[in-house]
Every structure is written in C-alpha cells, then in structure tokens.
N, C-alpha and C positions, 0 to 999 in steps of 0.2 A: 517643619514641624510634624513628626509621625506620634502617632498614638501608643502611649507606652503600654506594655502587655500587663494582662489582669494578672494581679498578684492572686498567690494560696491564701486563703484566709479559714478560720473554722467555720464551717455553716452556723447558722442561725447566731453568731457572736456578736455582740451590740457594742455600739459607741453612740456617746451622746454630746451634742455640742448646745449651749445655750449661750445666747445674746443677751445680756443683762445691762439693766439702765442705771446710770450713775445719778443719783438727785443732791441737791444740796438740803440742809435741814433746816432752810429759813422760810422760802417757799414752796419747796419741793419739785422747783424747776429742775430740768437737766442742770448737769455740773460739769466741767471739762477737767475731769480728774483722772482719767484714763493712765497717763503716766504715773500718777503718783501710785494708784493702786498697784499698777503692774511692779513697780519697784517694792513694795511692801509684801505682795502676793511671792515675788522673787525669793524672798528669803525664807518662805514656811515649803518645807518638803510636803509635796502634795501627788497625788496620781494625775495624769492627765496633764492639762497645758492650760495656760492663762496667756492671751494673747490680744494685742488691740483690734478694734475694728475700723469703720468708715471713718466714724468721727468721734472726737475725741471726749465723749460724754458717755461712752458704751465700751463692753471689753465683751470679749468671748472667753468663756470657758468650755473644757472637755472632758470627759473620764477617758481612761485608757481603756482598752479591749476587755469587754464583759463578756460574761456567760450567761446570766441572768437579769433580772429586772430589780433584784433584790442587790445584786453585786453593784449595780447602776446606783440606786439609791445609798449604798454605804459611801462609794466615791463622790457623790453628789452632796453628801452632808458633810463630808471633810472639806471639799471647796466651799461649801455655802457658809460653816463655821468659819473659814480663814475668810471669806471675803467679807463678812459681817465683822470679824475684828480690826480686818483693815480699815475697813469704811467707816468705824467707829473712832478709830486713832485720827482720821482726816476730818472728822465730823462733816460726813455724808452718809448717804443711804444707799443701799442696792435694792434693786425693784425688778420682780418680772413684769410681767405685761406686753403684748404685742407692739403696742404703742404709748407713747408718752401722751396722757391726755391734753396736755394742754401746752406743749414745747412748741416753740416758732421757727421752722427749719432754718430760717435765713440766719439765724443766731449761731446757727452750728458750725465748729471747727473741722475740719479735714484732719485725720490725725495725720502728723508727718512720717509716712513711709512711701518709698517710690511707687507701689503698687496702687496706694489709695491715692495718690497726686495723678498717677496717670490715668484712673477711674474717673477722676475728677475733672481732667481735662477733656476727657470723651464725652461725658455725659451732663456735665454742667450742672444745673442746680438739682437736677433727679439724684446726685450723689449726696447731697445735703437732705434731700428728704428720703434717701434711703436710711435715715434714722429710725430704722424700725430694728424689732427685736423678735427672732424665731428661734425655734428649738430643731434642728438636726438630727434624723438618727440614722447612724449607719446599721446596716445588716448582712453580715458576712454570707457570702455565696461560694460553694465550691467550686466554682468555675464560671470564664465569663457567659458562655449560652445559659446557664442557669439564672445569673443573675439579669441577663433582659429579659427571661421569661418572666422572673419573680416581678422585675419593675413592672411590667405591662400588666400582671395579676394585679398588682399592689395599686395600680390605677385605679381600677374601680372603686376602692375604699379611700379615694383621696378625700372626698366629703365626710367620712367617718372623721378623718384625723384633723379636718379644719374645724367642724363643730367641737369636736372633743377637747380642743385646746385653744376654741376663740375666746382672745383675752384683748382685744383692739375695737372698743365700740366707740373711742372719743378719740377726736383728732382736731386739733388747735382749737382745743377748748367747745366744741361742738360732738351732742351726740349724732354720728353718722347716720344710726339706723341699722348698720351693720354689724353683726358681732364679731367679725374679723373684717376691719378694715384695711389690716397691714397688708393683705395680699394684692389690695388694687394698684398700690406702689409697686409692688414686684410685677406686675404686669405690664407697666411703661416700659422696661427693658425690653430691647430687641429680640432677644434671645432665652427671653423666657418662656413658659408657657410648660407644653408636654414634650416628651423626649419623641424622635420617628420612630415608626413603627419596623423594628428590625429584632428579628429573633433569633441572629446568629453574630457571634463576634466579628465573623469576616464582614457580614453584610454592614454591621454597624461601623466599621472600621472604612471600608468604603465612605460612608457617608462623612465620616469625620475627616476623612482627606481631601473630598471634594469642599468641604468649609475650610480646611486650613488653606486650600488652593486658592480660597477667593480671599484670604488675607484678613477673613473677620475674625477667625479664632486662632489661639496660638496653642489652647491647652482645653481638657473639661473645664478648667475654673472661670472659662468666657460664657457656659450656657448655665443660665439662672432657670433652670427645668426645674418642676415642681418633683419630679426624682431624676437621678440621674448617675450614670454609674461612677466609681470612683475605683478607677483600676490600680491604683499604685496602693491603694487598701485591700482590694479584694473584695469590696462590698458594693452596694447601692445605697444611697443617701436620698431618704426623704426631707421633704423642704418646706414644708406646707405648713407644719406647726406653728401658732403664736408661741412666744415664749410662754408658759405656765405661772400661774401667780406662786407656786410652791414645787417644790423639787419631788414631792411624793408624785404630784400629778405628772410631771415631767417623766419621772421613773416608770409610772403606770402606763405612759403612752408607749413606751420601748417595750413594756412586754407585751401590750397588745401588737405592736409590729413584729416583734418574733414569735407571737402565737399565731398571727398570719402567715409566716414566712415559712412555718414548719407544716403548717395545712397547705401551703402549696407545693413545697419541696416533698413531702411525702405523699401526699394524697392525689396531687396533680388534679384537683377538683374541676378544671376548666381549661379550654385553651384560650389564651386572649385573642382577639381579633382586631383590626384597623377599625372597624365598624363600631367597637367598644366606644372608639373617641367621637362618634356621632353625639353623644350626650353629654359629654366630659366637661365643657367649658359650662354648661347649664347646670350640671349637679354642682360644679366647684363655686359657681355663682350663688346657688340656693343656699348653699352651705356658709358662704362668708356671710350672706345677708342675713339669714333667718337663724344660723346656729341649728341646734336641734331640732327645731321647731319644721326644718327644710322639706322638701318634697324631694324624693329620691327615682329617680328613672333609671329602671333596672336595664342595662345595657343589652342583657340578652334575650330579654323580653319584651322590652316597651312598658312593662306595667310601671306604674304610677303608684308608690307610697310613701308616708311619712318617712324620712331619715332615720327618726329616733326608733321606728319599728325596724328598720332595715338592720341598725346598728343591733338592736336585741338578737335578730335573729342570727344573724352571724356570730357575736358571742356564744350562743347555744350551738352552732357549728364548729366552733374550736375549741370548744369547751375543753376536750380531751388531749389537742395539742399544747393548750396554756396550762395543763396540769403537768404533761412531759418535759416543759421547759422551765417550770418553777415559778408561771405566770397568773396563777389563781388568782392571788391576792391581788396583783393588776387590775385583772379582768373584773374581779368584785367590786373594787374602788369603782369603776368607770360605769359600770352596769347602773350601781347606786345614783351615779351622776346623770345617767340617763334617765331613767325611774324617776328621777325628783326634778328633771328640767334644770338641771343645776351646774351650767359650767362658770368659768372666770369671768365673761362677758356679763355674766346676770348680777355676780358678786359686786362689781364695779357699778354697775347700774343701781343696785340695791343701797349700796354705801352712798353714791349721789344722790339719790332720791332721799335717803337719811341728814345727809350733812348739806347738800346744797354748794358745796365748795371740795373743787376737784384737786386742790391741794391736801387737803384733808384726807381725801380718797387716798392719794396717793402715800400720804403716811401711815394710814392703814396698811396697804398694800406692802410696804416695806416690811411693816411688823409680821405681817402674815408671812413675807418671805424668810422670815428669821426664826419663824415658828411661833408666834402670838399675836395677839391681837384680836379685836372684835370680830365677830362672824367669820373666825376661823375655824374651818372644817374639817382641816388636815388633809386637803385634795384639790 
C-alpha cells in the first residue's frame, strides 16, 4: 500500500466535520437513530455530506470546501437546520459536546458498516468507548512540503484548540475534573498522538512506507494523530477539537485555524523543531485538564505562562491575517470567550450546578444547538 500523492488545493481553504450526538427526548440518553437520520437527511439537498460514525447514536456532518469562516457558518447553518427538522420528525434531539455526560459505553451498538466492524474486531471495547464527538478542521495547503511545515507549526497551538473547544467535562455521570475528557479516550489508541517530525514529503513517504511494510497501517486513516496530512484533499486535518455546543463556535474555531495558517504561510514566523515536542504532551494535558486556566510552556523559550495569556498574545499577532482572510469576527468571538473564561465545559458545569440533573443539561444543550435555550450566548 503506497501513500497517495498530495493533491492540489486552494491555500487556506477550509472544510469542517462535526460528530453529533443523537439523544432521545425521554431521558436524553443516546439513541440509536443514525440510520433513520441518514435516511431523512438524504432527502434534503445540502452542501457537504452526512455520514454514519462508529456507533449508531452518532452521525458526522461536513461542509464542502469553503474559503471563509462565514462561508463555513452558512453551510453549517443549513446542515444544522436540516438536522433539527429531521430530528423533530423522529422525536429525538441533536446535541453538541465532546462526550455524552451519562451514557454507558457498553450499551452502544457498532454501526453496521465493514470498516466499523473491522475496527471493532481489532480494538474491542475501545470501539464502543470511542462514542465521543469531535470537530475536525481541514485547511488547504498549496503543496505537500508546505502541508508538513504548517502541521508542525500548528502543533504549538494544539493547547489553544483544546481549551477553546473543550466541552467534555462529564463521563459516565461523573465530573471528570477535565475540561476535555474526550481526548483521554483518543490516547488509548496505539496510533494516536503526534505525527513524526518530517518536513519534506519525501521524508514522510519513507516513514509511511516503513509503517505500511510492517502491516500495521494501510492508509492515512489508520493514524489517529492530533493533526494528520490528508493527501487526497490537499489539506492537513486538525482533530483535537471537542464538538462545540453551537455552530457559531465551530465556525469561529475554523476561522482561528485559517488565521494561523495565513500567518504561517505568509510570514514564516518560526521554524518548527523536533524539540518543540518536548513539552507537547505536557501542554496538551494541561489544556485538557484545566482548559483556559492551563499553564502553557513555550517550546522555544521554556517560559511558563497562563494559556489564556498565550492565546490573547497570539490573537494580537495574527490580527492582520484574520482581517485578510475575513476571520476578524471569529477571533473577536473567541477573544471574548478567553477574556470571560467562558468555554462550553464551563457552560455545561454551570447548568449542572443549577439543575442537578444531567438529563436537563442535555435538554438545554440541545436547545442551544438549535439556537435557543437558557444561558445561550451564541458562541
């Protein structure tokens, strides 16, 4: 199995995928309605795609190729409205968030599709525990070497993406004390973590061929890295985001990625180095555990600072690029979130502190996804 050639794509183009929860409207537990939802959604003309995911209580929606975060929002709005309409017909609800707060993993059913059956046989109970929900952002790169350079530059900002999207504080009915507990499930897989440090496609191809020769991997899909190249699309794919509770935040996160990408490709602000990864898993853990209250270790200087401060400094650095790609509104939305210490994990905890009932929290989160409900701050 050889690595496919890196396709041409428009630099800084965007694509967004969202894994969504399907819940019943009785006790707001996950409900195995993926097949029914896919049937109804297939009748509605939409941009992008709607496809099954590993278990039958989740589906994945994706935009087409977009060029601005406002275009992402426009497409996600159409998809969201169709999801809500279809869910209402089935008397279920669609919810964001990186984990379902109280579902029991052993009750999940693997969706009947050859690849999912194969993964279930390989990974056993981990497959059902993979009923977690992420946002993936693809960013177009003009060539393969730029893609790898951008991937390793972007790796320094993985803690930003985790903290800004964190929406998985609850697992199996318990507050985990993590803002993003979802990524702990991803780390259980043997091919998760970070991509190897290769800055040329030739070098990366050598690595891939060695891995393919071992029989461990057949394609790029077998790598569960935090960021991976997607040669068939001409993109890199960032995979650490929890699915946000609203499409507005999902679109803003895509705008942030695009602004960073513009900075990297146009200004070449720094050269990534293998030593960047000395603090990678520490920074990643801090962001998962503490969200916006995390400590960030600068890989270049070794300085420790509040992650919140590093995000705001970065937003100032990329302000001009955000303007040039039409993402200023996205950055403003996320900046307010940082200044107010206000991510989705905090919203979920605040609702639970008020309601003392996770089913009611999910009901309100479903309202929030559709664009209404208590505490809805449109981000």
